[in-house]
PyMOL CGO cylinders between C-alpha atoms (Angstrom):
from pymol import cmd
from pymol.cgo import CYLINDER

trace = [
    CYLINDER, 17.03, 1.11, 1.61, 15.90, 4.65, 0.88, 0.3, 1, 1, 1, 1, 1, 1,
    CYLINDER, 15.90, 4.65, 0.88, 13.93, 6.66, 3.41, 0.3, 1, 1, 1, 1, 1, 1,
    CYLINDER, 13.93, 6.66, 3.41, 11.69, 9.17, 1.66, 0.3, 1, 1, 1, 1, 1, 1,
    CYLINDER, 11.69, 9.17, 1.66, 8.97, 11.63, 2.61, 0.3, 1, 1, 1, 1, 1, 1,
    CYLINDER, 8.97, 11.63, 2.61, 6.79, 11.37, -0.48, 0.3, 1, 1, 1, 1, 1, 1,
    CYLINDER, 6.79, 11.37, -0.48, 5.81, 8.75, -3.00, 0.3, 1, 1, 1, 1, 1, 1,
    CYLINDER, 5.81, 8.75, -3.00, 3.03, 6.90, -1.22, 0.3, 1, 1, 1, 1, 1, 1,
    CYLINDER, 3.03, 6.90, -1.22, 0.96, 8.05, 1.72, 0.3, 1, 1, 1, 1, 1, 1,
    CYLINDER, 0.96, 8.05, 1.72, -1.80, 6.82, 3.98, 0.3, 1, 1, 1, 1, 1, 1,
    CYLINDER, -1.80, 6.82, 3.98, -4.83, 8.72, 5.13, 0.3, 1, 1, 1, 1, 1, 1,
    CYLINDER, -4.83, 8.72, 5.13, -5.19, 9.01, 8.88, 0.3, 1, 1, 1, 1, 1, 1,
    CYLINDER, -5.19, 9.01, 8.88, -7.93, 6.35, 8.76, 0.3, 1, 1, 1, 1, 1, 1,
    CYLINDER, -7.93, 6.35, 8.76, -5.68, 3.93, 6.81, 0.3, 1, 1, 1, 1, 1, 1,
    CYLINDER, -5.68, 3.93, 6.81, -2.79, 4.55, 9.20, 0.3, 1, 1, 1, 1, 1, 1,
    CYLINDER, -2.79, 4.55, 9.20, -5.04, 3.87, 12.19, 0.3, 1, 1, 1, 1, 1, 1,
    CYLINDER, -5.04, 3.87, 12.19, -6.16, 0.57, 10.62, 0.3, 1, 1, 1, 1, 1, 1,
    CYLINDER, -6.16, 0.57, 10.62, -2.55, -0.41, 9.80, 0.3, 1, 1, 1, 1, 1, 1,
    CYLINDER, -2.55, -0.41, 9.80, -1.47, 0.37, 13.38, 0.3, 1, 1, 1, 1, 1, 1,
    CYLINDER, -1.47, 0.37, 13.38, -4.33, -1.77, 14.71, 0.3, 1, 1, 1, 1, 1, 1,
    CYLINDER, -4.33, -1.77, 14.71, -3.29, -4.65, 12.44, 0.3, 1, 1, 1, 1, 1, 1,
    CYLINDER, -3.29, -4.65, 12.44, 0.36, -4.37, 13.49, 0.3, 1, 1, 1, 1, 1, 1,
    CYLINDER, 0.36, -4.37, 13.49, -0.58, -4.21, 17.17, 0.3, 1, 1, 1, 1, 1, 1,
    CYLINDER, -0.58, -4.21, 17.17, -2.85, -7.27, 16.93, 0.3, 1, 1, 1, 1, 1, 1,
    CYLINDER, -2.85, -7.27, 16.93, 0.00, -9.09, 15.21, 0.3, 1, 1, 1, 1, 1, 1,
    CYLINDER, 0.00, -9.09, 15.21, 2.32, -8.22, 18.10, 0.3, 1, 1, 1, 1, 1, 1,
    CYLINDER, 2.32, -8.22, 18.10, 4.55, -5.90, 16.05, 0.3, 1, 1, 1, 1, 1, 1,
    CYLINDER, 4.55, -5.90, 16.05, 3.26, -2.40, 16.93, 0.3, 1, 1, 1, 1, 1, 1,
    CYLINDER, 3.26, -2.40, 16.93, 6.52, -0.79, 15.76, 0.3, 1, 1, 1, 1, 1, 1,
    CYLINDER, 6.52, -0.79, 15.76, 6.57, -2.84, 12.56, 0.3, 1, 1, 1, 1, 1, 1,
    CYLINDER, 6.57, -2.84, 12.56, 5.86, -1.79, 9.01, 0.3, 1, 1, 1, 1, 1, 1,
    CYLINDER, 5.86, -1.79, 9.01, 3.53, -2.68, 6.18, 0.3, 1, 1, 1, 1, 1, 1,
    CYLINDER, 3.53, -2.68, 6.18, 4.63, -3.52, 2.66, 0.3, 1, 1, 1, 1, 1, 1,
    CYLINDER, 4.63, -3.52, 2.66, 2.52, -2.21, -0.20, 0.3, 1, 1, 1, 1, 1, 1,
    CYLINDER, 2.52, -2.21, -0.20, 3.27, -3.40, -3.68, 0.3, 1, 1, 1, 1, 1, 1,
    CYLINDER, 3.27, -3.40, -3.68, 1.95, -4.61, -6.98, 0.3, 1, 1, 1, 1, 1, 1,
    CYLINDER, 1.95, -4.61, -6.98, 1.90, -7.96, -8.67, 0.3, 1, 1, 1, 1, 1, 1,
    CYLINDER, 1.90, -7.96, -8.67, 1.12, -9.07, -12.19, 0.3, 1, 1, 1, 1, 1, 1,
    CYLINDER, 1.12, -9.07, -12.19, -2.44, -10.34, -12.07, 0.3, 1, 1, 1, 1, 1, 1,
    CYLINDER, -2.44, -10.34, -12.07, -5.96, -10.05, -13.37, 0.3, 1, 1, 1, 1, 1, 1,
    CYLINDER, -5.96, -10.05, -13.37, -7.25, -9.05, -16.75, 0.3, 1, 1, 1, 1, 1, 1,
    CYLINDER, -7.25, -9.05, -16.75, -5.79, -5.52, -16.65, 0.3, 1, 1, 1, 1, 1, 1,
    CYLINDER, -5.79, -5.52, -16.65, -2.20, -6.28, -15.72, 0.3, 1, 1, 1, 1, 1, 1,
    CYLINDER, -2.20, -6.28, -15.72, -1.49, -5.34, -12.08, 0.3, 1, 1, 1, 1, 1, 1,
    CYLINDER, -1.49, -5.34, -12.08, -3.09, -5.78, -8.71, 0.3, 1, 1, 1, 1, 1, 1,
    CYLINDER, -3.09, -5.78, -8.71, -2.34, -4.12, -5.39, 0.3, 1, 1, 1, 1, 1, 1,
    CYLINDER, -2.34, -4.12, -5.39, -1.01, -6.14, -2.50, 0.3, 1, 1, 1, 1, 1, 1,
    CYLINDER, -1.01, -6.14, -2.50, -0.54, -5.30, 1.15, 0.3, 1, 1, 1, 1, 1, 1,
    CYLINDER, -0.54, -5.30, 1.15, 1.33, -7.42, 3.68, 0.3, 1, 1, 1, 1, 1, 1,
    CYLINDER, 1.33, -7.42, 3.68, 3.49, -7.13, 6.77, 0.3, 1, 1, 1, 1, 1, 1,
    CYLINDER, 3.49, -7.13, 6.77, 7.08, -6.00, 6.20, 0.3, 1, 1, 1, 1, 1, 1,
    CYLINDER, 7.08, -6.00, 6.20, 9.19, -8.16, 8.48, 0.3, 1, 1, 1, 1, 1, 1,
    CYLINDER, 9.19, -8.16, 8.48, 12.39, -6.88, 6.91, 0.3, 1, 1, 1, 1, 1, 1,
    CYLINDER, 12.39, -6.88, 6.91, 13.56, -4.17, 4.57, 0.3, 1, 1, 1, 1, 1, 1,
    CYLINDER, 13.56, -4.17, 4.57, 15.38, -5.51, 1.52, 0.3, 1, 1, 1, 1, 1, 1,
    CYLINDER, 15.38, -5.51, 1.52, 18.07, -3.90, -0.62, 0.3, 1, 1, 1, 1, 1, 1,
    CYLINDER, 18.07, -3.90, -0.62, 16.39, -1.51, -3.06, 0.3, 1, 1, 1, 1, 1, 1,
    CYLINDER, 16.39, -1.51, -3.06, 13.29, -1.00, -0.91, 0.3, 1, 1, 1, 1, 1, 1,
    CYLINDER, 13.29, -1.00, -0.91, 11.98, 2.50, -0.27, 0.3, 1, 1, 1, 1, 1, 1,
    CYLINDER, 11.98, 2.50, -0.27, 10.59, 3.37, 3.15, 0.3, 1, 1, 1, 1, 1, 1,
    CYLINDER, 10.59, 3.37, 3.15, 7.99, 6.06, 3.71, 0.3, 1, 1, 1, 1, 1, 1,
    CYLINDER, 7.99, 6.06, 3.71, 6.26, 7.19, 6.87, 0.3, 1, 1, 1, 1, 1, 1,
    CYLINDER, 6.26, 7.19, 6.87, 2.68, 8.37, 7.08, 0.3, 1, 1, 1, 1, 1, 1,
    CYLINDER, 2.68, 8.37, 7.08, 0.87, 9.21, 10.33, 0.3, 1, 1, 1, 1, 1, 1,
    CYLINDER, 0.87, 9.21, 10.33, 3.46, 7.21, 12.27, 0.3, 1, 1, 1, 1, 1, 1,
    CYLINDER, 3.46, 7.21, 12.27, 3.24, 4.07, 10.11, 0.3, 1, 1, 1, 1, 1, 1,
    CYLINDER, 3.24, 4.07, 10.11, 6.24, 2.90, 8.12, 0.3, 1, 1, 1, 1, 1, 1,
    CYLINDER, 6.24, 2.90, 8.12, 5.36, 1.81, 4.57, 0.3, 1, 1, 1, 1, 1, 1,
    CYLINDER, 5.36, 1.81, 4.57, 7.84, -0.26, 2.58, 0.3, 1, 1, 1, 1, 1, 1,
    CYLINDER, 7.84, -0.26, 2.58, 7.84, -0.46, -1.24, 0.3, 1, 1, 1, 1, 1, 1,
    CYLINDER, 7.84, -0.46, -1.24, 10.08, -2.51, -3.49, 0.3, 1, 1, 1, 1, 1, 1,
    CYLINDER, 10.08, -2.51, -3.49, 11.78, -0.54, -6.27, 0.3, 1, 1, 1, 1, 1, 1,
    CYLINDER, 11.78, -0.54, -6.27, 9.59, -1.93, -9.07, 0.3, 1, 1, 1, 1, 1, 1,
    CYLINDER, 9.59, -1.93, -9.07, 6.33, -1.19, -7.26, 0.3, 1, 1, 1, 1, 1, 1,
    CYLINDER, 6.33, -1.19, -7.26, 7.57, 2.27, -6.28, 0.3, 1, 1, 1, 1, 1, 1,
    CYLINDER, 7.57, 2.27, -6.28, 7.58, 3.28, -9.95, 0.3, 1, 1, 1, 1, 1, 1,
    CYLINDER, 7.58, 3.28, -9.95, 3.95, 2.21, -10.34, 0.3, 1, 1, 1, 1, 1, 1,
    CYLINDER, 3.95, 2.21, -10.34, 2.74, 3.52, -6.96, 0.3, 1, 1, 1, 1, 1, 1,
    CYLINDER, 2.74, 3.52, -6.96, 4.46, 6.92, -6.86, 0.3, 1, 1, 1, 1, 1, 1,
    CYLINDER, 4.46, 6.92, -6.86, 1.88, 9.50, -5.76, 0.3, 1, 1, 1, 1, 1, 1,
    CYLINDER, 1.88, 9.50, -5.76, -0.62, 6.91, -4.48, 0.3, 1, 1, 1, 1, 1, 1,
    CYLINDER, -0.62, 6.91, -4.48, -2.87, 7.69, -1.53, 0.3, 1, 1, 1, 1, 1, 1,
    CYLINDER, -2.87, 7.69, -1.53, -4.12, 4.71, 0.47, 0.3, 1, 1, 1, 1, 1, 1,
    CYLINDER, -4.12, 4.71, 0.47, -7.37, 5.04, 2.42, 0.3, 1, 1, 1, 1, 1, 1,
    CYLINDER, -7.37, 5.04, 2.42, -9.38, 2.57, 4.50, 0.3, 1, 1, 1, 1, 1, 1,
    CYLINDER, -9.38, 2.57, 4.50, -13.12, 2.22, 3.98, 0.3, 1, 1, 1, 1, 1, 1,
    CYLINDER, -13.12, 2.22, 3.98, -15.56, 0.32, 6.13, 0.3, 1, 1, 1, 1, 1, 1,
    CYLINDER, -15.56, 0.32, 6.13, -19.19, -0.25, 5.19, 0.3, 1, 1, 1, 1, 1, 1,
    CYLINDER, -19.19, -0.25, 5.19, -21.77, -2.76, 6.42, 0.3, 1, 1, 1, 1, 1, 1,
    CYLINDER, -21.77, -2.76, 6.42, -21.01, -4.90, 3.34, 0.3, 1, 1, 1, 1, 1, 1,
    CYLINDER, -21.01, -4.90, 3.34, -17.22, -4.69, 3.04, 0.3, 1, 1, 1, 1, 1, 1,
    CYLINDER, -17.22, -4.69, 3.04, -14.15, -3.07, 4.41, 0.3, 1, 1, 1, 1, 1, 1,
    CYLINDER, -14.15, -3.07, 4.41, -10.63, -2.71, 3.09, 0.3, 1, 1, 1, 1, 1, 1,
    CYLINDER, -10.63, -2.71, 3.09, -7.87, -0.51, 1.84, 0.3, 1, 1, 1, 1, 1, 1,
    CYLINDER, -7.87, -0.51, 1.84, -8.60, 1.66, -1.19, 0.3, 1, 1, 1, 1, 1, 1,
    CYLINDER, -8.60, 1.66, -1.19, -5.83, 2.86, -3.52, 0.3, 1, 1, 1, 1, 1, 1,
    CYLINDER, -5.83, 2.86, -3.52, -6.01, 6.21, -5.33, 0.3, 1, 1, 1, 1, 1, 1,
    CYLINDER, -6.01, 6.21, -5.33, -3.18, 5.94, -7.82, 0.3, 1, 1, 1, 1, 1, 1,
    CYLINDER, -3.18, 5.94, -7.82, -2.67, 8.86, -10.24, 0.3, 1, 1, 1, 1, 1, 1,
    CYLINDER, -2.67, 8.86, -10.24, -0.83, 6.51, -12.63, 0.3, 1, 1, 1, 1, 1, 1,
    CYLINDER, -0.83, 6.51, -12.63, -3.79, 4.14, -12.88, 0.3, 1, 1, 1, 1, 1, 1,
    CYLINDER, -3.79, 4.14, -12.88, -5.26, 4.50, -16.37, 0.3, 1, 1, 1, 1, 1, 1,
    CYLINDER, -5.26, 4.50, -16.37, -7.88, 1.77, -16.40, 0.3, 1, 1, 1, 1, 1, 1,
    CYLINDER, -7.88, 1.77, -16.40, -9.42, -0.76, -14.03, 0.3, 1, 1, 1, 1, 1, 1,
    CYLINDER, -9.42, -0.76, -14.03, -10.97, -4.08, -14.99, 0.3, 1, 1, 1, 1, 1, 1,
    CYLINDER, -10.97, -4.08, -14.99, -14.72, -4.55, -14.63, 0.3, 1, 1, 1, 1, 1, 1,
    CYLINDER, -14.72, -4.55, -14.63, -14.46, -6.49, -11.38, 0.3, 1, 1, 1, 1, 1, 1,
    CYLINDER, -14.46, -6.49, -11.38, -12.08, -3.91, -9.89, 0.3, 1, 1, 1, 1, 1, 1,
    CYLINDER, -12.08, -3.91, -9.89, -9.37, -6.44, -9.02, 0.3, 1, 1, 1, 1, 1, 1,
    CYLINDER, -9.37, -6.44, -9.02, -6.69, -5.26, -11.42, 0.3, 1, 1, 1, 1, 1, 1,
    CYLINDER, -6.69, -5.26, -11.42, -5.53, -2.09, -13.17, 0.3, 1, 1, 1, 1, 1, 1,
    CYLINDER, -5.53, -2.09, -13.17, -3.35, -0.72, -15.99, 0.3, 1, 1, 1, 1, 1, 1,
    CYLINDER, -3.35, -0.72, -15.99, -0.83, 2.10, -15.84, 0.3, 1, 1, 1, 1, 1, 1,
]
cmd.load_cgo(trace, "trace")
């Protein structure tokens, strides 16, 4: 496990949402895991889940009091990413601003680096 201060960060709004999710789950001092998976028509998709444990090779970041865990492979793709949370009357969710993202598919579900 590597603890780092840069690489991926949350906006204050995203951190607040993550803290709310962790608290509702009963793990207010827990962490979230952000990563990528091979999917969609463009190659990769973002994924966000609870991090119940930190694995060998994971990198751990902290942003506004929320611990964010990345696996080594995803860390290469997500370095420099800012995660925000948006809420509108029609949808709400986490939004990824990844400087390595070169193209996004038409439906917005996957991306290329």
